N, C-alpha and C positions, 0 to 999 in steps of 0.2 A: 504494500500500500504506500509506504514511504517513497519508494522509487517512482511510482506513478504520480504521486503528488509533487515531488521535486521536478519531474519532467514537465508537468502541466504548469507549475509556477514559473519555470524557466521560459516556457513559451509565452505565458501571459505577460511577462515583462520584457519580452523581446530578445532574451539570450539565445533561445532556439527560435528559428524563424519559419520553419516548415513542419508540416505533420510528419514528414519522413525523418527529420532530425529528432523529433520526439520519439518515434519508433526506435531509431538507432540508439538513442540515449538509454531507453529502457532495456532493450535487448542486451546492450553492452553491460549494463549494471547487473543483469540477471544471469549472465553467462556462467558464473560459478555455481548457480543453482540448477539451471536448466538451459538446454539449447532448443527446447520445444515450445517456448513461450510464443504465443500469437498476440501481437500488439496491433491495435487499431485506434489511431488518434484521428479525430475529426474536429474541425472548427466550424461553428455555426451559431447564429443568434448571439454573438458576442461572448462566446465561451469556447474553451477547448475541453473536449470530452475524450477520455482514453479508457479503453477496455483492454485488459490483459487476461488471457487464459493460459493456464499451466496444467498439464496432466498431473494429478496428485501422486502418481507413482514416481515422479521425478523428485518428490519431496521425501527425504530420508525418514523423517519421523512418522509420516503417514504409512510407510511400508509395514509398520508393525500392526496396522489394522487392515487386514486383507479386504474387508468390505469396501474400503475407500480407494483401493488401488486402481479401479477403473473409472473413477470420477474425474471431473475437471474443476479446478479452482478458478473462479473468476473474480477479478478485482476491477472496479470501475471508479473513476474519479472525474469530477468536472470542476473547472476553474474559470472564473471570469477573466477575459482578456483585458488587460489594463492599458496597453499602448495604443 
């Protein structure tokens, strides 16, 4: 969640200037956790909204609970664009 919020904040103040840069920022930050993250950042109506999905079987702690290994974790955040 923190990575998504940081990326959205960076976009909202102009440090990141494209949706592709938001995607790259998040995927780079998550590379040590998963290489299967799907990132979708979209700007509209004066805000940046980002959705990240990760297969739970990529998360080590979840592996202990076999019922959750076929699920997908989704994190979404929206931030008002300030620039």
